[in-house]
DSSP file (Angstrom, degrees, kcal/mol; ACC not computed):
  #  RESIDUE AA STRUCTURE BP1 BP2  ACC     N-H-->O    O-->H-N    N-H-->O    O-->H-N    TCO  KAPPA ALPHA  PHI   PSI    X-CA   Y-CA   Z-CA
    1    1 A R     >        0   0    0      0, 0.0     4,-0.9     0, 0.0     3,-0.4   0.000 360.0 360.0 360.0 -43.1  -22.0    9.3    4.9
    2    2 A N  H  >  +     0   0    0      1,-0.2     4,-2.5     2,-0.2     5,-0.2   0.702 360.0  73.0 -74.8 -18.7  -20.0   11.6    7.1
    3    3 A A  H  > S+     0   0    0      1,-0.2     4,-1.9     2,-0.2    -1,-0.2   0.928  98.7  46.4 -61.9 -43.3  -21.5   10.2   10.3
    4    4 A G  H  > S+     0   0    0     -3,-0.4     4,-2.2     1,-0.2    -1,-0.2   0.872 110.3  54.3 -65.0 -36.2  -19.6    6.9    9.8
    5    5 A R  H  X S+     0   0    0     -4,-0.9     4,-2.5     2,-0.2    -2,-0.2   0.921 109.3  46.0 -64.8 -44.3  -16.4    8.9    9.2
    6    6 A S  H  X S+     0   0    0     -4,-2.5     4,-1.7     1,-0.2    -1,-0.2   0.859 112.7  51.6 -68.1 -32.7  -16.7   10.9   12.4
    7    7 A E  H  < S+     0   0    0     -4,-1.9    -1,-0.2    -5,-0.2    -2,-0.2   0.882 114.4  43.8 -67.6 -37.3  -17.5    7.7   14.3
    8    8 A L  H  < S+     0   0    0     -4,-2.2    -2,-0.2     1,-0.2    -1,-0.2   0.871 123.6  33.6 -74.3 -37.9  -14.4    6.0   12.8
    9    9 A F  H  < S-     0   0    0     -4,-2.5    -2,-0.2     1,-0.2    -1,-0.2   0.505  94.0-146.1-104.2  -4.5  -12.0    8.9   13.2
   10   10 A G     <  -     0   0    0     -4,-1.7     2,-0.3    -5,-0.2    -1,-0.2  -0.327  29.5 -69.3  75.7-158.2  -13.2   10.6   16.5
   11   11 A S        -     0   0    0     36,-0.2    39,-1.4     1,-0.1    40,-0.3  -0.789  48.0 -83.0-131.8 172.5  -13.0   14.3   17.1
   12   12 A Y        +     0   0    0     37,-0.3     2,-0.3    -2,-0.3    -1,-0.1  -0.348  66.3 112.2 -71.2 157.7  -10.4   17.1   17.7
   13   13 A G        -     0   0    0     -2,-0.1    38,-0.2     3,-0.0     2,-0.1  -0.983  60.1 -50.0 165.8-171.6   -9.1   17.6   21.1
   14   14 A T        -     0   0    0     -2,-0.3     2,-0.6    37,-0.1    38,-0.3  -0.328  58.8 -96.2 -85.0 170.3   -6.2   17.4   23.5
   15   15 A I        -     0   0    0     36,-0.1     2,-0.2    -2,-0.1    -1,-0.1  -0.792  35.3-148.1 -94.1 119.5   -3.9   14.4   24.0
   16   16 A E    >   -     0   0    0     -2,-0.6     3,-1.3     1,-0.1    27,-0.1  -0.506  20.5-120.4 -82.0 155.3   -4.9   12.2   27.0
   17   17 A R  T 3  S+     0   0    0      1,-0.3    -1,-0.1    -2,-0.2    -2,-0.0   0.858 111.9  47.9 -64.4 -37.0   -2.2   10.4   28.9
   18   18 A N  T 3  S+     0   0    0      1,-0.1    25,-2.5    24,-0.1     2,-1.6   0.271  79.6 112.9 -91.2  13.2   -3.6    6.9   28.1
   19   19 A A    <   +     0   0    0     -3,-1.3     2,-0.3    23,-0.2    -1,-0.1  -0.625  49.8 110.7 -86.5  82.8   -4.0    7.6   24.4
   20   20 A S        -     0   0    0     -2,-1.6     2,-0.3    23,-0.2    23,-0.1  -0.943  62.6-116.3-145.9 166.3   -1.4    5.2   23.1
   21   21 A L        -     0   0    0     -2,-0.3    23,-0.0    17,-0.1    43,-0.0  -0.794  38.3 -95.9-107.1 150.9   -1.3    2.0   21.1
   22   22 A H        -     0   0    0     -2,-0.3    -1,-0.1     1,-0.1    18,-0.0  -0.379  31.5-132.8 -60.7 137.9    0.0   -1.3   22.3
   23   23 A P  S    S+     0   0    0      0, 0.0    -1,-0.1     0, 0.0    -2,-0.0   0.864  91.4  11.2 -65.1 -35.5    3.7   -1.8   21.2
   24   24 A R        -     0   0    0     76,-0.0     2,-0.1     0, 0.0    -2,-0.0  -0.607  69.5-163.3-147.1  81.2    3.2   -5.3   19.9
   25   25 A P        -     0   0    0      0, 0.0    75,-0.2     0, 0.0     3,-0.1  -0.434  15.3-145.1 -63.9 140.3   -0.3   -6.7   19.5
   26   26 A R        -     0   0    0     -2,-0.1     2,-0.3     1,-0.1    74,-0.2   0.835  66.1  -5.3 -80.3 -34.3   -0.1  -10.5   19.1
   27   27 A D  S  > S-     0   0    0     72,-0.1     4,-1.9     1,-0.1     5,-0.1  -0.891  77.1 -88.1-152.6 178.3   -2.9  -11.2   16.7
   28   28 A L  H  > S+     0   0    0     -2,-0.3     4,-2.3     1,-0.2     5,-0.2   0.837 121.4  56.3 -66.5 -33.5   -5.8   -9.7   14.7
   29   29 A Y  H  > S+     0   0    0      2,-0.2     4,-2.3     1,-0.2    -1,-0.2   0.931 108.8  46.8 -63.2 -44.5   -8.3  -10.3   17.6
   30   30 A E  H  > S+     0   0    0      1,-0.2     4,-2.1     2,-0.2    -2,-0.2   0.868 110.2  53.8 -64.9 -36.0   -6.1   -8.3   19.9
   31   31 A L  H  X S+     0   0    0     -4,-1.9     4,-1.6     2,-0.2    -1,-0.2   0.907 109.0  48.3 -64.5 -41.5   -5.8   -5.6   17.3
   32   32 A W  H  X S+     0   0    0     -4,-2.3     4,-2.6     2,-0.2     5,-0.3   0.893 109.8  52.4 -65.2 -39.8   -9.6   -5.4   17.1
   33   33 A T  H  X>S+     0   0    0     -4,-2.3     4,-3.0     1,-0.2     5,-2.1   0.881 106.0  54.4 -62.9 -38.0   -9.8   -5.2   20.8
   34   34 A E  H  <5S+     0   0    0     -4,-2.1    11,-2.4     3,-0.2    12,-0.2   0.889 111.2  46.4 -61.1 -38.7   -7.3   -2.3   20.8
   35   35 A W  H  <5S+     0   0    0     -4,-1.6    11,-2.0     9,-0.2    12,-0.3   0.922 123.8  30.3 -69.1 -45.2   -9.6   -0.5   18.3
   36   36 A T  H  <5S+     0   0    0     -4,-2.6    -2,-0.2     9,-0.1     8,-0.2   0.847 140.4   5.0 -88.3 -35.5  -12.9   -1.1   20.2
   37   37 A Q  T  <5S-     0   0    0     -4,-3.0     7,-0.3    -5,-0.3    -3,-0.2   0.626  94.7-117.8-125.1 -22.6  -11.9   -1.2   23.9
   38   38 A G      < -     0   0    0     -5,-2.1     2,-0.4     5,-0.2     6,-0.2  -0.039  26.7-102.3  90.7 157.2   -8.2   -0.5   24.3
   39   39 A L  S >  S-     0   0    0      4,-0.3     3,-1.8     1,-0.2    -9,-0.0  -0.943  85.4  -4.3-121.1 140.3   -5.6   -2.7   25.7
   40   40 A E  T 3  S-     0   0    0     -2,-0.4    -1,-0.2     1,-0.3     3,-0.1   0.866 133.4 -44.3  51.0  47.1   -3.9   -2.8   29.1
   41   41 A G  T 3  S+     0   0    0      1,-0.3    -1,-0.3    -3,-0.2     2,-0.2   0.507 106.0 133.6  80.8   4.0   -5.7    0.4   30.3
   42   42 A R    <   -     0   0    0     -3,-1.8    -1,-0.3     1,-0.1   -23,-0.2  -0.494  64.2 -95.7 -84.5 158.3   -5.1    2.3   27.1
   43   43 A K        -     0   0    0    -25,-2.5    -4,-0.3    -2,-0.2   -23,-0.2  -0.421  47.9 -95.4 -68.1 144.3   -7.9    4.3   25.4
   44   44 A A    >   -     0   0    0     -7,-0.3     3,-1.4    -6,-0.2     4,-0.3  -0.412  30.6-130.9 -60.5 135.2   -9.7    2.6   22.6
   45   45 A A  G >  S+     0   0    0    -11,-2.4     3,-1.4     1,-0.3   -10,-0.2   0.842 105.7  60.0 -60.6 -34.0   -8.1    3.6   19.3
   46   46 A K  G 3  S+     0   0    0    -11,-2.0    -1,-0.3     1,-0.3   -10,-0.1   0.729 103.7  52.4 -67.5 -19.4  -11.5    4.5   17.8
   47   47 A D  G <  S+     0   0    0     -3,-1.4    -1,-0.3   -12,-0.3   -36,-0.2   0.430  82.2 117.2 -94.9  -0.7  -12.0    7.1   20.5
   48   48 A C    <   -     0   0    0     -3,-1.4   -33,-0.1    -4,-0.3     2,-0.1  -0.437  63.5-126.9 -69.5 139.9   -8.7    8.8   20.0
   49   49 A T     >  -     0   0    0    -35,-0.3     4,-2.6   -39,-0.2   -37,-0.3  -0.300  26.3-103.8 -77.5 168.9   -8.9   12.4   18.9
   50   50 A I  H  > S+     0   0    0    -39,-1.4     4,-2.1     1,-0.2   -38,-0.2   0.901 124.0  53.9 -60.7 -40.7   -7.1   13.7   15.8
   51   51 A A  H  4 S+     0   0    0    -40,-0.3    -1,-0.2   -38,-0.2   -36,-0.1   0.897 110.5  46.6 -61.2 -39.5   -4.5   15.4   18.0
   52   52 A E  H >4 S+     0   0    0    -38,-0.3     3,-1.1     1,-0.2    -2,-0.2   0.908 112.6  48.7 -69.7 -42.3   -3.9   12.0   19.8
   53   53 A R  H 3< S+     0   0    0     -4,-2.6    11,-0.2     1,-0.2    -2,-0.2   0.824 111.7  49.9 -66.8 -30.7   -3.7   10.1   16.5
   54   54 A N  T 3< S+     0   0    0     -4,-2.1     2,-0.4    -5,-0.2    -1,-0.2   0.353  79.4 123.5 -91.5   6.6   -1.3   12.6   15.0
   55   55 A N    <   -     0   0    0     -3,-1.1     6,-1.2     1,-0.1     5,-0.1  -0.547  48.3-160.2 -68.9 122.6    1.0   12.6   18.0
   56   56 A R    >   +     0   0    0     -2,-0.4     3,-1.7     4,-0.2     2,-0.2   0.464  50.6 121.9 -86.5  -1.0    4.5   11.6   16.8
   57   57 A T  G >  S-     0   0    0      1,-0.3     3,-1.6     2,-0.2     4,-0.1  -0.439  89.6  -3.6 -64.2 131.3    5.7   10.5   20.2
   58   58 A D  G 3  S-     0   0    0      1,-0.3    -1,-0.3    -2,-0.2    -2,-0.1   0.739 125.1 -70.2  57.6  25.7    6.9    6.9   20.1
   59   59 A G  G <> S+     0   0    0     -3,-1.7     4,-2.5     3,-0.1    -1,-0.3   0.750  88.7 148.2  69.3  23.4    5.8    6.6   16.5
   60   60 A L  H <>  +     0   0    0     -3,-1.6     4,-2.8     1,-0.2     5,-0.2   0.894  67.2  53.6 -60.4 -42.3    2.1    6.8   17.4
   61   61 A K  H  > S+     0   0    0     -6,-1.2     4,-2.3     1,-0.2    -1,-0.2   0.922 112.3  44.2 -59.9 -44.9    1.1    8.5   14.2
   62   62 A Q  H  > S+     0   0    0      2,-0.2     4,-2.5     1,-0.2     5,-0.2   0.908 113.3  50.6 -67.1 -43.2    2.7    5.9   12.0
   63   63 A K  H  X S+     0   0    0     -4,-2.5     4,-2.7     2,-0.2     5,-0.2   0.931 112.4  47.2 -59.9 -45.6    1.4    3.0   14.1
   64   64 A F  H  X S+     0   0    0     -4,-2.8     4,-1.9   -11,-0.2    -2,-0.2   0.935 111.7  50.6 -63.0 -46.0   -2.1    4.4   13.9
   65   65 A Y  H  X S+     0   0    0     -4,-2.3     4,-0.6    -5,-0.2    -1,-0.2   0.929 114.9  42.7 -57.0 -47.8   -1.9    4.9   10.2
   66   66 A R  H >X S+     0   0    0     -4,-2.5     3,-0.9     1,-0.2     4,-0.6   0.908 114.6  48.3 -69.8 -42.3   -0.7    1.4    9.5
   67   67 A R  H >X S+     0   0    0     -4,-2.7     4,-2.5     1,-0.2     3,-0.5   0.769  96.6  72.9 -70.0 -24.3   -3.1   -0.4   11.9
   68   68 A L  H 3X S+     0   0    0     -4,-1.9     4,-2.7     1,-0.2     5,-0.3   0.816  88.6  62.0 -60.7 -29.7   -6.0    1.6   10.4
   69   69 A F  H <X S+     0   0    0     -3,-0.9     4,-1.6    -4,-0.6    -1,-0.2   0.917 109.2  40.9 -60.4 -42.8   -5.7   -0.6    7.3
   70   70 A V  H <X S+     0   0    0     -4,-0.6     4,-3.1    -3,-0.5     5,-0.2   0.940 114.5  51.3 -70.8 -47.3   -6.5   -3.6    9.4
   71   71 A W  H  X S+     0   0    0     -4,-2.5     4,-2.6     1,-0.2    -2,-0.2   0.901 111.5  47.3 -58.9 -42.5   -9.2   -1.9   11.4
   72   72 A K  H  X S+     0   0    0     -4,-2.7     4,-2.5     2,-0.2    -1,-0.2   0.901 113.2  48.9 -65.5 -40.1  -11.0   -0.7    8.3
   73   73 A T  H  X S+     0   0    0     -4,-1.6     4,-2.2    -5,-0.3    -2,-0.2   0.934 112.8  47.1 -65.6 -46.0  -10.8   -4.1    6.7
   74   74 A Q  H  X S+     0   0    0     -4,-3.1     4,-2.6     1,-0.2     5,-0.2   0.935 113.7  48.3 -59.7 -46.4  -12.1   -5.8    9.8
   75   75 A A  H  X S+     0   0    0     -4,-2.6     4,-2.9    -5,-0.2    -2,-0.2   0.896 110.1  52.1 -62.5 -40.7  -14.9   -3.3   10.1
   76   76 A R  H  X S+     0   0    0     -4,-2.5     4,-1.1     2,-0.2    -1,-0.2   0.916 113.2  43.9 -62.6 -43.7  -15.9   -3.6    6.4
   77   77 A L  H  <>S+     0   0    0     -4,-2.2     5,-2.1     2,-0.2    -2,-0.2   0.897 115.0  48.2 -69.9 -40.0  -16.1   -7.4    6.7
   78   78 A I  H ><5S+     0   0    0     -4,-2.6     3,-1.8     1,-0.2    -2,-0.2   0.914 110.0  51.9 -66.4 -42.4  -18.0   -7.3   10.0
   79   79 A D  H 3<5S+     0   0    0     -4,-2.9    -1,-0.2     1,-0.3    -2,-0.2   0.788 103.7  60.3 -62.8 -26.7  -20.4   -4.7    8.6
   80   80 A G  T 3<5S-     0   0    0     -4,-1.1    -1,-0.3    -5,-0.2    -2,-0.2   0.446 131.2 -91.6 -80.6  -0.9  -20.9   -7.1    5.7
   81   81 A G  T < 5S+     0   0    0     -3,-1.8    -3,-0.2     1,-0.3     2,-0.2   0.454  82.9 130.1 109.4   1.8  -22.2   -9.8    8.1
   82   82 A M      < -     0   0    0     -5,-2.1    -1,-0.3    44,-0.1     2,-0.1  -0.535  56.5-118.1 -85.6 154.5  -19.1  -11.7    9.0
   83   83 A S     >  -     0   0    0     -2,-0.2     4,-2.6     1,-0.1     5,-0.2  -0.430  31.2-107.5 -78.4 165.5  -18.2  -12.6   12.6
   84   84 A L  H  > S+     0   0    0      2,-0.2     4,-2.7     1,-0.2     5,-0.2   0.909 121.2  50.8 -61.0 -41.9  -14.9  -11.2   13.9
   85   85 A I  H  > S+     0   0    0      2,-0.2     4,-2.3     1,-0.2    -1,-0.2   0.926 112.3  45.9 -62.8 -45.2  -13.3  -14.7   13.7
   86   86 A A  H  > S+     0   0    0      2,-0.2     4,-2.4     1,-0.2    -1,-0.2   0.896 113.0  50.8 -65.0 -39.8  -14.4  -15.2   10.1
   87   87 A A  H  X S+     0   0    0     -4,-2.6     4,-2.3     2,-0.2    -2,-0.2   0.928 111.6  46.8 -63.0 -45.6  -13.2  -11.8    9.2
   88   88 A N  H  X S+     0   0    0     -4,-2.7     4,-2.2     2,-0.2    -2,-0.2   0.891 111.9  51.0 -64.4 -39.7   -9.8  -12.4   10.7
   89   89 A T  H  X S+     0   0    0     -4,-2.3     4,-2.5    -5,-0.2    -1,-0.2   0.916 110.2  50.0 -62.4 -43.1   -9.6  -15.8    9.0
   90   90 A R  H  X S+     0   0    0     -4,-2.4     4,-2.8     2,-0.2     5,-0.3   0.908 109.1  51.7 -62.5 -42.4  -10.4  -14.2    5.7
   91   91 A I  H  X S+     0   0    0     -4,-2.3     4,-2.4     1,-0.2     6,-0.3   0.924 111.9  46.1 -61.0 -45.3   -7.8  -11.5    6.1
   92   92 A V  H  X S+     0   0    0     -4,-2.2     4,-2.1     2,-0.2     5,-0.5   0.911 113.9  49.2 -65.0 -42.2   -5.1  -14.1    6.9
   93   93 A E  H  < S+     0   0    0     -4,-2.5    -2,-0.2     2,-0.2    -1,-0.2   0.930 115.0  43.2 -62.6 -46.2   -6.1  -16.3    4.0
   94   94 A V  H  < S+     0   0    0     -4,-2.8    -2,-0.2     1,-0.2    -1,-0.2   0.902 119.7  40.8 -70.3 -41.4   -6.2  -13.4    1.5
   95   95 A T  H  < S-     0   0    0     -4,-2.4    -1,-0.2    -5,-0.3    -2,-0.2   0.799  91.4-145.2 -78.2 -27.1   -2.9  -11.8    2.6
   96   96 A G     <  +     0   0    0     -4,-2.1     2,-0.3    -5,-0.3    -3,-0.1   0.720  57.3 127.2  69.2  20.2   -1.1  -15.1    3.1
   97   97 A A        -     0   0    0     -5,-0.5    -1,-0.3    -6,-0.3    -2,-0.1  -0.762  47.2-166.5-111.8 155.4    0.7  -13.6    6.0
   98   98 A S        +     0   0    0     -2,-0.3     2,-0.3    -3,-0.1    -1,-0.1   0.625  67.6  66.3-114.5 -19.5    1.0  -14.7    9.6
   99   99 A T  S  > S-     0   0    0      1,-0.1     4,-2.4   -72,-0.1     5,-0.2  -0.719  81.2-121.1-104.7 157.1    2.3  -11.7   11.4
  100  100 A I  H  > S+     0   0    0     -2,-0.3     4,-2.6   -75,-0.2     5,-0.2   0.921 113.9  51.1 -58.4 -45.6    0.6   -8.4   12.1
  101  101 A S  H  > S+     0   0    0      1,-0.2     4,-2.5     2,-0.2    -1,-0.2   0.911 110.7  47.7 -60.7 -43.4    3.3   -6.5   10.3
  102  102 A A  H  > S+     0   0    0      2,-0.2     4,-2.1     1,-0.2    -1,-0.2   0.887 111.6  50.7 -66.6 -38.6    3.2   -8.7    7.2
  103  103 A I  H  X S+     0   0    0     -4,-2.4     4,-2.5     2,-0.2    -2,-0.2   0.934 111.4  48.1 -63.0 -46.1   -0.6   -8.5    7.1
  104  104 A I  H  X S+     0   0    0     -4,-2.6     4,-2.4     1,-0.2    -2,-0.2   0.924 110.3  51.9 -60.9 -44.8   -0.4   -4.7    7.3
  105  105 A N  H  X S+     0   0    0     -4,-2.5     4,-2.1     1,-0.2    -1,-0.2   0.900 110.6  48.3 -59.4 -41.4    2.2   -4.6    4.6
  106  106 A K  H  X S+     0   0    0     -4,-2.1     4,-2.4     2,-0.2    -1,-0.2   0.916 110.7  50.3 -65.4 -43.6    0.0   -6.7    2.3
  107  107 A L  H  X S+     0   0    0     -4,-2.5     4,-1.2     1,-0.2    -2,-0.2   0.873 110.6  50.0 -64.2 -36.1   -3.1   -4.5    2.9
  108  108 A I  H  X S+     0   0    0     -4,-2.4     4,-0.8     2,-0.2     3,-0.2   0.901 110.5  50.0 -66.7 -40.5   -1.0   -1.4    2.1
  109  109 A A  H >X S+     0   0    0     -4,-2.1     4,-2.4     1,-0.2     3,-0.6   0.878 105.6  57.2 -64.5 -37.2    0.2   -3.1   -1.1
  110  110 A F  H 3X S+     0   0    0     -4,-2.4     4,-3.1     1,-0.2    -1,-0.2   0.832  94.5  67.7 -61.3 -32.1   -3.5   -3.9   -2.0
  111  111 A K  H 3< S+     0   0    0     -4,-1.2    -1,-0.2    -3,-0.2    -2,-0.2   0.903 111.4  31.6 -56.5 -42.6   -4.3   -0.2   -1.8
  112  112 A A  H X< S+     0   0    0     -4,-0.8     3,-1.1    -3,-0.6    -2,-0.2   0.878 119.6  52.6 -80.9 -40.7   -2.2    0.5   -4.9
  113  113 A L  H 3< S+     0   0    0     -4,-2.4     3,-0.2     1,-0.3    -2,-0.2   0.867 119.8  33.1 -65.0 -38.0   -2.8   -2.9   -6.6
  114  114 A Y  T ><>S+     0   0    0     -4,-3.1     5,-2.6    -5,-0.2     3,-1.8  -0.167  74.5 134.5-112.2  38.0   -6.6   -2.6   -6.4
  115  115 A R  G X 5S+     0   0    0     -3,-1.1     3,-1.3     1,-0.3    -1,-0.2   0.871  72.7  55.2 -54.1 -39.9   -6.9    1.1   -6.7
  116  116 A D  G 3 5S+     0   0    0      1,-0.3    -1,-0.3    -3,-0.2    -2,-0.1   0.622 106.1  53.0 -71.7 -11.9   -9.8    0.7   -9.2
  117  117 A R  G < 5S-     0   0    0     -3,-1.8     3,-0.4    -6,-0.1    -1,-0.3   0.034 133.8 -83.1-109.1  23.8  -11.7   -1.5   -6.7
  118  118 A G  T < 5S-     0   0    0     -3,-1.3    -3,-0.2     1,-0.2    -2,-0.1   0.560  77.1 -70.1  86.6   8.2  -11.6    1.0   -3.8
  119  119 A G  S   <S+     0   0    0     -5,-2.6     2,-0.3     1,-0.2    -4,-0.2   0.615 107.7  96.8  86.9  12.8   -8.1    0.0   -2.7
  120  120 A H  S    S-     0   0    0     -6,-0.6    -1,-0.2    -3,-0.4     5,-0.1  -0.979  80.1 -94.6-136.9 153.4   -8.9   -3.4   -1.3
  121  121 A H    >   -     0   0    0     -2,-0.3     3,-2.0     1,-0.1   -27,-0.0  -0.257  38.0-118.3 -57.5 142.8   -8.8   -7.0   -2.5
  122  122 A P  G >  S+     0   0    0      0, 0.0     3,-1.2     0, 0.0    -1,-0.1   0.832 115.1  54.4 -56.6 -33.8  -12.1   -8.3   -3.9
  123  123 A R  G 3  S+     0   0    0      1,-0.3   -29,-0.1     3,-0.1    -2,-0.1   0.555 103.3  58.4 -78.1  -5.3  -12.3  -11.0   -1.2
  124  124 A L  G <  S+     0   0    0     -3,-2.0    -1,-0.3   -30,-0.1    -3,-0.1   0.087  81.5 111.6-109.0  22.0  -11.9   -8.3    1.4
  125  125 A S  S <  S-     0   0    0     -3,-1.2   -45,-0.1     2,-0.2    -4,-0.0  -0.254  88.5 -95.3 -80.5 179.8  -15.0   -6.3    0.3
  126  126 A N  S    S+     0   0    0    -47,-0.1   -44,-0.1    -2,-0.1    -1,-0.1   0.505  96.8  98.5 -80.8  -0.7  -18.0   -6.1    2.6
  127  127 A A              0   0    0      1,-0.1    -2,-0.2   -46,-0.1   -46,-0.1  -0.741 360.0 360.0 -85.7 129.1  -19.8   -9.0    0.8
  128  128 A P              0   0    0      0, 0.0    -1,-0.1     0, 0.0    -2,-0.1   0.510 360.0 360.0 -69.3 360.0  -19.4  -12.4    2.6
């Protein structure tokens, strides 16, 4: 159980220079690419250490916290057997939002609304 958590959250360490998040990802696909590979020469978000994620410079800590809602949702749907495109389509359909910020806000609202279901909408569980 903890193996997945360490894979998702990385390890402790120093802050690398390229450990930053893109200021304005355009869509969910770009957001996933930021998580898995990094964007524009930046380090992949999944590989950031705790020190890097908690860096308050340029609001990095807040950006990481908010985007993590999307990354976890995408990972849950992909792990459940969906393709990235299908997962992203499902997220947009369920949230009814078109911008990254609006999607994140809806996913954060779902955390409280569906507390008894693990904090996510039933259609955003890992079952296709």
